[in-house]
PAROVEX-354345 format. One record per residue (C-alpha): residue number from 1; residue in one letter; x, y, z. Coordinates in nm, 2 decimals. Layout:
# residues N
   i aa   east  north     up
 NUM  a      X      Y      Z
...
# end
This chain:
# residues 74
   i aa   east  north     up
   1  k  -9.08  -5.39   2.94
   2  p  -9.32  -5.13   3.01
   3  y  -9.09  -5.00   2.66
   4  p  -9.30  -5.09   2.34
   5  d  -9.01  -5.14   2.15
   6  c  -9.06  -5.51   2.10
   7  y  -9.42  -5.51   2.01
   8  e  -9.35  -5.19   1.78
   9  k  -9.06  -5.40   1.60
  10  a  -9.21  -5.72   1.56
  11  y  -9.56  -5.52   1.44
  12  s  -9.28  -5.37   1.20
  13  l  -9.20  -5.69   1.04
  14  l  -9.53  -5.77   1.03
  15  a  -9.72  -5.49   0.88
  16  p  -9.54  -5.47   0.56
  17  n  -9.54  -5.81   0.45
  18  k  -9.95  -5.87   0.52
  19  y -10.10  -5.54   0.52
  20  i -10.20  -5.56   0.90
  21  t -10.35  -5.28   1.08
  22  k -10.26  -5.25   1.44
  23  d -10.65  -5.30   1.52
  24  e -10.61  -5.62   1.37
  25  c -10.31  -5.73   1.62
  26  l -10.40  -5.88   1.97
  27  v -10.13  -5.89   2.19
  28  i -10.13  -6.20   2.47
  29  e  -9.96  -6.09   2.80
  30  d  -9.94  -6.22   3.14
  31  s  -9.76  -5.95   3.29
  32  t  -9.86  -5.56   3.40
  33  n  -9.58  -5.42   3.23
  34  g  -9.60  -5.65   2.90
  35  v  -9.94  -5.50   2.87
  36  k  -9.81  -5.13   2.97
  37  a  -9.59  -5.21   2.68
  38  a  -9.83  -5.34   2.40
  39  k -10.08  -5.07   2.46
  40  t  -9.81  -4.76   2.47
  41  a  -9.72  -4.96   2.10
  42  g -10.08  -4.90   2.01
  43  l -10.16  -5.26   2.05
  44  k -10.51  -5.41   2.18
  45  t -10.44  -5.66   2.49
  46  c -10.54  -6.01   2.65
  47  f -10.40  -6.01   3.01
  48  v -10.37  -6.34   3.13
  49  p -10.23  -6.34   3.46
  50  f -10.08  -6.59   3.65
  51  f -10.11  -6.40   3.97
  52  a -10.32  -6.14   4.02
  53  p -10.18  -5.81   3.95
  54  k -10.10  -5.57   4.24
  55  q -10.16  -5.25   4.03
  56  k -10.44  -5.17   3.82
  57  v -10.42  -5.33   3.44
  58  d -10.56  -5.16   3.13
  59  f -10.64  -5.43   2.94
  60  d -10.88  -5.45   2.64
  61  y -10.97  -5.83   2.72
  62  r -10.91  -6.07   3.04
  63  l -10.94  -6.42   3.04
  64  t -10.83  -6.61   3.38
  65  s -10.64  -6.92   3.16
  66  l -10.55  -6.95   2.78
  67  n -10.81  -7.27   2.82
  68  e -11.05  -7.03   2.76
  69  f -10.96  -6.95   2.39
  70  k -11.21  -7.18   2.18
  71  t -11.10  -7.33   1.86
  72  l -11.26  -7.17   1.53
  73  p -11.34  -7.37   1.26
  74  l -11.24  -7.27   0.94
# end
């Protein structure tokens, strides 16, 4: 990171078998470099920082804690 290789590889392994588009994926990251890598790979990001970032971060969503995720009924 911040190179997108890990996210591009993960998506390439997932997409052919599940017919999932990049718009249907969400990367959860706690680092600014991780967010940069995911965005460069064309994926949506949710930033959950452990510490306040020292630089500007371009994310799609932000949570203060993973506890903010709600369980969805199936």
